[in-house]
N, C-alpha and C positions, 0 to 999 in steps of 0.2 A: 503494499498499500503507499502510495506517495502521499503526503500530506504538506500542504502549504499554507503559507498567510499571505493574503493577496488583497488588493485595495482596485474598488472599479469606483471611476469617475463619478465624486457628489455621495461616496457611501463610506462609511467608515470599513477599518479593515476586518477583514473575516479570516476565517479557516475553511479549507476546503480539500478534498480527495481530487487527484491530478488522473485523468485517464490518458493516456498517449495512444497514438496510432499501431504503436508496437504492441500495445497490447491485443488488440484484434477485437475489442469488445464491441459495443454499439454506439459508444459514445467518444469516438475519439477526438485527442487533443480538447478535451475542455475540462471543465473542475466544478465538482457537486459542493454547494455550500454546506456547510456544518452549522451546528445552533450554536456552537462555543469554543472556547480553546481545549483541545483534547488532552492537554496537560494539566488543566485545572482542578481536575480530580471531580468532576460533575459527570453527569451521564449525557451523552454527545448525540445527535441525530442529524439527520439529513432535513435540510429546511424545504427541500423538492426543486429547489434553484438550481440550474445548469447552466455555467456562462461557457463560450468559446474562450480559451486561452488567449486568443488576440486580443479579448475585450479587457483583460485586466493586467493589473502589472503585480509582477510577483514581488515580495516583500520578502526579508529576514526570516525564514520558518517558525522560529522563536526567538523572543526577548528574554536572555536569561533572567531569572528573579534575582540571581545573588552574583554570579560569577562563571567567570570562562578561566578553567587549568589549562596550560599547555604545558606540552612535554619537549624538552630540549633535549637534541641529539640521540634521539631516538632510531636513527638510521645511522648506520655505520660510516658509511660514504658521505654523507653528509657531515658529519662530525670531524672527519678527517679533513675534507674541502677546506675546513675552517682553522684546521691546527688544533682539533682539540681532539681527547681520547672520548671513548664512550664512557661514561659514568658508571662508578659501580653500582648506584642505587638511581631510580628515575630521577631526572633533574626538572625540577617543575617551578612554574611562574604561573600569576596570576595575571588576567587582562580584566578591568571592569566592564559590565555591561554595556557602558558608555560607549565600548568601543566598536558594538555589534553594529553592522549595517547588513544590506541586502543586496539580491542582483541589479546592477545596474546603477547602485548608488555610487558618488564619487568616493577614492580614497584620499582623502586630503594629505598632502605632504605640509607638515607643520612649518612655519618660518624657522630658521635656522637650522634644519636637516637636511645636510648635504647629500646621504646616501641610505636613500630607501630600497627595501628589500621586498622580494616576494618568496612567500614558502607555502605552498600548496600541501593540503592536509586533510587527511580522513578525521571528522569530529564524531563523537561519541555523543548522543543526547540523551540526558538522564532522563527515568520517567517516573521515579517516585523518592520520596524521601528514605533515605539510608545512610549508616553508618557503619566501618567496619565490615564491608561485605568481603564474603570468603572468594577465594577465587572461581570453587566450583559454582559458586550462585550468581555472578555478575551478570549473567543473561537476562535475569528476572528485574534487575533495574535499569536497563537498558530500554530505553523508548526506540530508538533508532538511529539513522546516521544522516551527514550531511557533509558537504563539502567547505572548506574552510581555506581562509589564506592568512595566515599569521605574519600581517604586514609587519616590518621591522624596520626601526632607524639605526642602522647598523653603525653607525658613528655614535651616536648618543649610548649604544650598547656596549662600545666599546671603551667611551670616555666617562662614564656614570659608575662604573663599577656594579652596579645593580639595573634590573632591567625595567623598572617600573614605567618611566618615560618612552624607553624604546619600543616595548611591547604593549605599552597600555592608553596610547593616544587615541585622541578621538578619532573615528574608522578605522581603526587598526586590526579590526576583525570581520571581514566581509565572511556572511556566510549564506548558503542555498545551493540550489533555487527550491530545493524541497527536502524533505525527511524521509527517507525509507523506511520503512519499519518492519519490513518482513524479514530480513536477513539474519541467519544465526551468526555469531560471533567467529565462527569458521568462514563463512562466507566473505563475510565483511574484512578477514584478513587475505583474501585472496581476489583484491581489484587492483588494475590496473589505473595510474594517478598519473595526470599529465598537466604540467602551466605552460601556458601560451603568451608571450609579449609580443603584440601586434602581430600575432598569426605564426610566428616564430617559435617553434617548441624549445623550452630552456629545461624544464624536469620532465623525467618520464621513468618512472618507476612503479611497484608493487608493495600494497601494504603489507605481502609478506617477507619485505624486507625487513620491517620494525624490528629493534631488538629485542622489546618486550611487547607482548602482545595485549590485545585489548582487557582481556578479563585481568589480566596482572595489573594493569592500569589503574582499572576500575577499583580494584580492592586496595591499591598503595594508596591511592589518593583518598579514597573514604576511609582510610586507616586515622587519617588526621583531621579531617574537615567533614561536616555531613553536607551529603550532596542533595540538593532540591532537585523537585519537577522543572525541567528546563535549561538545567545547567549544563555546560558542554565540557567534554575533554577533548582538547587537540593533541591528536596521537604522535605527531612530529611529521617531519618533511623529509623526502629523498633529497640527494644528490641536484646540483645543480642551481641551487639558488643565486640572486643575483639583482642587480640594481633595476628600479624603474624609474623612467623620467616624467614629468610632467607632459600629459597628452598620451601616455602610454597606456593600451587597453590591456588588461592581465586576465587572462582566463585560466582558471581550475576546474578540468574535467575529472571524473571518477565515474568508472564504469557505474551504469545504472543510476548515477545520482546528476546527471545532464551536467551542465556547465554554469559555474560560477563566474560572471563576467562584470569585471569594475574598472573604471577610468580612473586614472591618474590626473589631482591638479594641485597646484599652489594654492596655500591658503590665501 
């Protein structure tokens, strides 16, 4: 199931289920409107309204209620390309929910940032309140998966000695275009991931290349902080990260998750 958050001209944002032509169903390339946020903990039904995708604008499929947890250096080749070793334990950082934007929204390069990088990633969407989740029960707390771009001010990351500003600035966490809810963890760990800048492929990898898998990450993160419905865990990026310039269009594509596209603009 593909769940999206969308807007239609003159209406408030809503949630819906996307049906694509590749599904072979009766309603190709449409979105069926839901009565409420499926992560809100209330019963969700169809409203009966179905809209062509071309008539709506897809938004960030979830606005995290509390946090985005990023995982650094979780692909060995990416760690190596930046001159770093794979950490002995997961290397974590936080991105505030104010950094989250959706497909088509602009990535804003802050004034003073000279080296803005893309990092295409698979994001895990948490579906229930949880703490200290055993590895073998991680699938029980996962709502689904979406694509993400862990935008990073690389010069600030190097100069600040910590990553709050470099990873957490406004617009530094594009996600979307939808959440896939039907994959098992095993399926999510065998997806192709590609990042393009102005149609040029810069990253091409597989989620199977992750040093630490999804269940281990969910267990480790929930071991120190309570996870809430809608929280995100960014699982790391493959090798090939690089700079974005004002005017560039950056696309992150993941098998089964479509393409997350954003343009870079100066502040």
